[in-house]
Structures are given as C-alpha cells and as structure tokens.
C-alpha positions in Angstrom: 115.7 64.5 91.8 118.0 65.4 88.9 116.6 65.5 85.3 119.1 65.7 82.5 117.8 66.6 79.0 120.0 66.2 75.9 123.2 67.0 77.7 126.3 67.3 75.5 129.7 68.3 76.9 132.4 69.4 74.4 136.0 70.2 75.1 136.8 73.7 73.8 140.5 73.0 73.0 139.8 70.2 70.4 136.0 70.4 70.0 135.7 66.7 71.0 132.5 65.6 72.7 132.9 63.8 76.0 129.2 63.3 76.7 126.7 63.0 73.9 123.0 63.7 74.2 122.6 62.3 77.7 119.0 62.0 78.8 118.1 60.5 82.2 116.4 61.2 85.5 118.1 60.4 88.8 115.7 59.7 91.6 116.1 60.3 95.3 118.1 57.4 96.8 119.4 56.2 93.5 123.0 54.9 93.4 124.6 56.0 90.1 128.0 55.0 88.9 129.8 56.8 86.0 132.2 54.4 84.2 134.4 54.7 81.2 138.1 54.7 80.1 140.5 57.3 81.4 140.0 60.6 79.8 136.4 60.0 78.7 135.0 62.8 80.9 133.8 61.1 84.0 135.1 63.7 86.5 133.9 66.5 84.2 130.4 65.1 84.1 130.4 64.7 87.9 131.4 68.3 88.4 128.8 69.6 86.0 126.1 67.6 87.8 127.4 69.3 91.0 126.7 72.7 89.4 130.3 73.7 88.8 131.0 76.2 86.0 133.8 74.7 83.8 135.2 77.3 81.4 137.2 74.7 79.4 134.0 73.1 78.2 130.9 74.0 76.2 127.7 72.6 77.8 124.6 72.1 75.7 121.3 70.8 77.0 119.6 71.2 80.3 120.1 70.0 83.9 117.2 70.5 86.4 117.7 69.6 90.0 115.9 70.3 93.3 118.6 69.4 95.8 119.8 72.1 98.2 122.8 70.5 99.8 125.5 68.2 98.7 128.6 66.4 100.0 131.7 65.9 97.8 134.9 63.9 98.1 137.3 64.5 95.1 139.8 62.0 93.7 142.7 64.1 95.0 143.1 66.1 98.2 142.1 69.7 97.4 144.8 72.3 97.5 142.9 74.4 100.0 142.8 71.5 102.5 146.5 70.6 102.4 147.7 73.4 104.7 144.6 73.3 106.9 144.9 71.8 110.3 142.6 69.1 111.6 141.4 71.4 114.3 140.4 74.1 111.8 138.8 71.5 109.4 136.5 70.2 112.1 136.0 73.1 114.5 136.6 76.4 112.6 133.3 76.3 110.8 131.3 73.7 112.6 127.8 75.0 112.2 126.6 72.3 109.9 128.4 69.3 111.4 126.5 66.8 113.5 129.1 65.9 116.2 127.2 62.8 117.3 127.6 61.4 113.7 131.1 62.8 113.5 132.4 60.8 116.5 130.4 57.7 115.6 132.0 57.7 112.1 135.5 58.2 113.6 135.0 55.1 115.8 133.7 53.1 112.9 136.7 54.1 110.8 139.2 53.6 113.6 140.3 57.2 113.5 141.3 58.6 116.9 138.8 61.4 117.5 141.3 63.1 119.8 143.2 64.0 116.7 140.3 66.2 115.5 141.7 69.0 117.8 145.3 68.7 116.7 147.4 71.2 114.7 148.5 68.5 112.2 148.1 69.7 108.7 145.9 67.6 106.5 148.5 67.5 103.8 150.8 65.5 106.1 148.3 62.7 106.5 148.6 59.5 104.5 146.3 59.1 101.5 144.1 56.7 103.4 143.8 58.9 106.5 143.2 62.1 104.4 140.3 60.3 102.7 139.0 59.0 106.0 138.8 62.4 107.5 137.0 63.8 104.4 134.5 60.9 104.6 133.9 61.7 108.3 133.5 65.4 107.7 131.2 65.2 104.6 129.0 62.4 106.0 128.5 64.3 109.3 126.9 67.3 107.6 123.4 67.5 106.1 123.3 66.5 102.4 120.8 65.4 99.9 123.2 64.0 97.4 126.8 62.6 97.8 129.3 62.9 95.0 132.4 60.6 95.1 135.3 60.5 92.6 137.1 57.2 92.8 136.3 56.7 96.5 138.0 53.3 96.9 141.5 54.7 96.0 143.9 54.8 98.9 141.6 52.9 101.3 142.4 49.6 103.0 140.0 46.7 102.4 138.2 47.1 105.7 137.4 50.7 105.0 136.4 49.9 101.4 133.9 47.4 102.8 132.7 50.0 105.3 132.1 52.5 102.5 130.2 49.9 100.4 127.9 49.4 103.4 127.4 53.2 103.8 126.5 53.7 100.2 124.0 50.9 100.3 122.3 52.0 103.5 122.1 55.7 103.3 118.8 57.1 102.0 120.4 59.9 100.0 121.3 59.8 96.3 124.9 58.8 95.5 126.7 59.6 92.3 130.2 58.2 92.0 133.0 57.3 89.7 134.8 54.0 90.1 137.1 51.6 88.2 136.8 49.0 90.9 134.4 46.3 89.5 133.9 44.7 92.9 133.1 48.0 94.5 130.6 49.2 92.0 129.0 45.7 91.7 128.0 45.9 95.3 126.8 49.5 95.3 125.4 50.8 92.0 121.9 50.3 90.7 122.3 52.6 87.7 125.2 52.7 85.1 126.2 55.7 83.1 128.8 54.5 80.6 130.9 57.1 78.7 132.4 55.5 75.6 134.3 56.6 72.5 133.3 54.7 69.4 134.1 54.8 65.7 137.9 54.7 66.2 137.6 56.6 69.4 136.4 59.7 67.6 132.7 59.8 68.6 131.2 60.0 72.1 128.5 57.6 73.0 126.7 57.8 76.4 124.8 54.8 77.6 122.4 54.7 80.6 121.1 51.4 82.1 119.1 51.0 85.2 120.9 47.8 86.1 123.5 46.7 88.6 127.0 46.3 87.2 127.0 42.5 87.1 123.9 42.4 84.9 125.2 45.3 82.8 128.5 43.6 82.3 126.7 40.4 81.2 124.6 42.5 78.8 127.7 44.2 77.3 129.4 40.8 76.8 126.3 39.3 75.2 126.0 42.3 72.8 129.7 42.0 71.9 129.3 38.3 71.2 126.3 39.0 68.9 128.2 41.8 67.1 131.2 39.5 66.7 129.0 36.7 65.3 127.3 39.1 62.9 130.7 40.5 61.7 131.8 36.9 61.1 128.6 36.1 59.2 129.0 39.2 57.1 132.7 38.3 56.4 131.7 34.8 55.3 128.9 36.2 53.0 131.4 38.7 51.5 134.0 35.9 50.9 131.4 33.7 49.2 130.3 36.6 47.0 133.9 37.3 46.1 134.6 33.6 45.3 131.5 33.5 43.1 132.5 36.7 41.3 136.0 35.3 40.7 134.7 32.0 39.5 132.3 33.7 37.0 135.0 36.0 35.8 137.4 33.0 35.1 134.7 31.4 32.9 134.6 34.4 30.6 
C-alpha cells in the first residue's frame, strides 16, 4: 500500500506547484491512472512515487509505502539500454527473471524468443519492439507495483489490447500515465487528475475512485452546472445594471 499525505511538488526554477496537497491511499491491486495536460507534472509525480530523488523539485508532505519491488517502463527508451544488446539485457543479470514467464510473454507478444540471445543493440529496434522487450523483461521479474509512463505509445492495436488485459488481470498494483481515453477507460479504477486552474497559475489535484468513463461524465456534468451558474449570474448582473441605469435616468 502507498499512503500519500499532503504531497505538494514545486518546480524550483519558477516556484510553480505541479501537485497541490495530494492525499490518497493506493491499495494493493488498485489500477491508478494519472491524467492531465502536457507539462502538468504527471511523469514527475510518477517518479516521486517510485522513490526517485529529483533535485529540480521541492517535495513537501509525506509518502509511506511498504512495497519492496517494482517494475517500470518509461515513456522513452532509457539511454543506458540503447547500446545494450538483447543478450546482455536478458542474460547478463538474470537472477530475478522467471524464464517460464519470459518465454510465455514472448509468445503472446509474437516476439521471436531466439532473438533474446542476439547481439542486436536495443537502440536499433523499432519503438514498438523496444517497448515489447521492456514489457517482457519487467513483467517476468518479481514486482509488487508496476509503473508505466504512456504505455500505449508505439504499440500496435493488438499489443495495446494485450496490455489492457494484462493490467486488468494482474493482482499487483499498477500506476500509469495515459492520454489514450480508450486505454484508460478499460483499465483504471482510480483517477488522479493534475490540473492548472485560475488562468493556469494554480495547481489543483483531484482524486476520484471511479473508472474513467464515470469520471468523464462527472466532469462534464460539473462543467455544465458551472456554465449554467455563470449564465445565471450574468443574467442577474445584467438585470441589476439595467435597473440601476433606469433609476439613474429618472433622476
């Protein structure tokens, strides 16, 4: 479980908050998606939940967690993997890999397992293949929590459907970032929404234990209510002004 108490994340360079007073508990097996516009701090929050020390940010609040092992697939291929061969990636440090799972995943993802022993550098793979081998590697090792940053990028539709199924069926917690509404609609049961309000100058962090479809409907309903209230306020203001003008003209 992860327990987050009054977490605020501030960029040091401009003192802008990305996350504001976030309070939530993430239970074992929960599927949590972090959403928000580009630049709102989604990847930063993900890395902080992973325990990374980010020197460009000031962190206030408290994060308590009891997980001992994690798996992580970043949005972009890490620099340290680009020049690594497939052989070294899968066999140089293999102590934690379950090879029965490894070869099963390769078959499910239509990746030729004979290539595991090749000297091909990972950086020479296509974006989709590089993501596949990271999925195979990370899911074949023990982990209590899986972190994914935009996992549906670079994947073909068949693999995206496969990944949706994996997220739904695994018992471990998954925390991920996605802009793909179809993907997160079929996988997430908790929404963390990073928003900028008040002319994009103030951070607002919302947490809802809902699937994305219901959350989206709730947001639309709230927006409709706010728009109606704004229209009512404008009409009341206009009537007040008309009354004041009429009274002034009588003087």
